[in-house]
N, C-alpha and C positions, 0 to 999 in steps of 0.2 A: 704592576706596579699596585694595581689595585687587589690583588690577594693577597702581597706582603703586607699591604697597610691592615686588611682584617684579619692577618693572621698577627699581628703585634698588637692590634687592640685586642683579642682574644685572650692571648699571652699575658698582657697586661691586668685583664679581668682575672685570669684564673689565679693571679699573686695576690688578689684582694677579696680575701674571703667573706669579709662584710660586705662588698658589693656583690657578690653572688648570692648570699643571703637574701640581700635587701631584692633582688630581681626574682631570685628561683621559689624562697620560703615564706616570704612575706604575706605575696599576693593567697597564696593557700592560707594563713593563717587568718588573713583577713574576711575570706569567703567563710570559713569555718565561723568567724566570729558572728556574720551576717546570718550563719545557719542558724546560732545560738540563739541570734536576736529574735528570728523569726520562726522559732520553735513551735509557738504555737498557731502559724498563719505559711503553711509552707505553700501556699498560692502566691502570697507577699514574694516568700523567697524565691519562685520560681520568676516572677515578674521583674525582680531587681538583679537577680543573681546573674542571669545570662547577660545581660548589656554590661556588666561589670567584669566578666571575663574577659571584658574587648578595651573596657577602661582603665584595668590597671596597666596593662602593656605602655600605655601613653604616659600613665603619671609616671611609674618608675623608669623609662627610659628618658621621659625629658628630666628629670632630676641628674640622673646618671650620665648622661651624655652632655651634661651642661657643665658640672664637675670637671668631669674626663676632659673636655674639651679646652677647659679653663687651667687645669693643672699643665696641660702641654702647650700651652701658650705662654704660661709664665715662668714653665720650664725652660722652654727654649727648644723642647722637641720639637714643636712643629715648625717653629722656624727653620731649625735644620732640616726637616724633610723638604721644606720648601724650595731649600737651596739645592737641592738634588733634582735632575731633571726627570720633573713627575709632573702633571698635569692636576690642577683643581680638581676637576672631574675624578681623577682616580682615586684622591684623599677621600672627598667625600663618598664615592662608592665604596671604598674600603669601609669604612663606618657605617656605611645602612649594610654591608653585607655582613660583618661585623655583628653588628648592634638587632640584626634579621633573623640572623641566627640565633641567638641567644631569645630574641622572642619567639620563636618558634619552640623553641625548650621549655619557654616559660608557660604559655598559652597551652600547651600541651600538658603537662604538669599540671595546670590547674583545671582544666577540663577533664583528667583522668581525676584528682583528687576530689574536685566536685560532684562528676558522676559516679562515681564509686563510693565514696567517701559518705557526700552531703545529700546524695539522692536528688543532685538535679538535672533535669529531663533536657537534652538537648534536640530534641525530636529530629533524629538522624541529620541535622545540621552540624555537625561537628566539625568536618571539615573546612563550612565557609566561614563558621564563626573562629576557628583558627585562623584564617588566609585574614579578616577582617581584624582580626586582634593583630596580625603582623604589620597590616599597612597602619593601624594606629601607633604603633609601636615607634613605626619609621616617620609618622608623624610627629610622635612627641620628639624622637631624635633630631629630626631636623628644625625644632622652635627650641631645642636646648644648643644645638650647633649656634644657631641664629643669636641666640640672647647672650651665651657666654660671651661673646666679644665686646657687649657693653656691661661686664662685669671685671673688677678688680681682685675681688677675692671670692672666696668658697662661698661664703655667708650671704656676699650680693646675690652669687647664681642663685642659691637657693631662694633668694628674695622675688627671683622673678616668677617663682612657682605661683603665687596669690594672685600676682598681675596677669597672670598669661591663662593659666590653666584651670584656677577656681572660676572666673567667672564662665569659661565652656562649662564645666560642671552644672552650672547653676541653672544657666541658659538654656542646657540642650534638652530639656524635657525629663529627666530623670528624677527630678523634686514635684511636676506636678507637670499638667499639661499647657502645652506652648500656645495654645489658644486660648488661654483663660490669661496672659501674659498681657501688659500694656502694651499698645500698638509699638511705642519705639524699643521695648526691650525684644518684640517679637522681630521688628527688622535687625535689632543686632543680633538676634539669633540666626536670624538665615544667614549671616555673614559669617557663622565661626564653624570652623571644618566639625567639630566633636556633634555637633548638632545633626549632621549627615551620617556620622560613625553609629551615635545611638538609635537614630531611624532604622538606621540597615540591622543594625543588632537585634531591635526588638521585633522587627518584621521577620529577620532567622530564628527566633525566639518563638514566635507564633506560628510558625509551619510554612512561614513562605518560600518561595522557590528563589535559588539565587540569579535571579533575572529582572525583568521590568525595572520598578521603582528601586529595588536594591543596588541592581546593576547599576543604576544612575548613581545611588547614596556613594556607591564605593569609587566610580570614577571621580565625582566630586571629591573625596576625600584623599586619593591618588592625585588629582592635581594640586590641592592647599602643599602636597606632601613635597611633590617636585618643585612649587614655587618657593616652598620653605626651604628646600636642597641649596634652590639657586641662589638665595640670598646669602643662604649661609655661605656659599661658595664666595660671594663677593664678598666676606671678611677674611678669607684667607689672603693676607699678604705676602708675596712673594719677595722677600729681600736677600741681598748679598752679604753674606758673613764679611 
């Protein structure tokens, strides 16, 4: 059941070239834009470029999964699926597997383009960075799945982006050191999953090993992802057609 759900989601994405372009091409274009922006400051590009490799999947997967799930809720596809002898975890697992596979391709492509085309140095941690990027993608997918239950239109689903994702981008540390923030903002930052994802990415970017503090960051992000998936599964209602 999980595999069948994953294949169905992948078939749906395959027949939507605009979504495929959003997932695979736009992150590469944005990375090129940042490279051009910091053309005279390669150190600055190195500092911000590596964390962006892991942040792009979260942003794109949040948007795609929230809109995709909303379409299936409104079209009745999800209701028909839930009328079958299938467990909620099979549905959630199928979506996670499908978007996880897309995230692997996305993160691998962005890493390849950034290293070979834009001169980004991954310091031998390409596998760890791709793995954390995939975990971030699953977090974005889980959050998108959850918020789709509270939207009635695709426009409303997109409106959740500035409410859910942008505050995490602002407070995770990418715009400035978190220890310079006001106390309440630091406490809020400590409660947001993207903070730990960014910390793990920056440590890997500086040559840190995939152990110790980085492993703790990964476990925290994974825990948030599982929690968001469980909350998302709670919004899947089994109805009798």
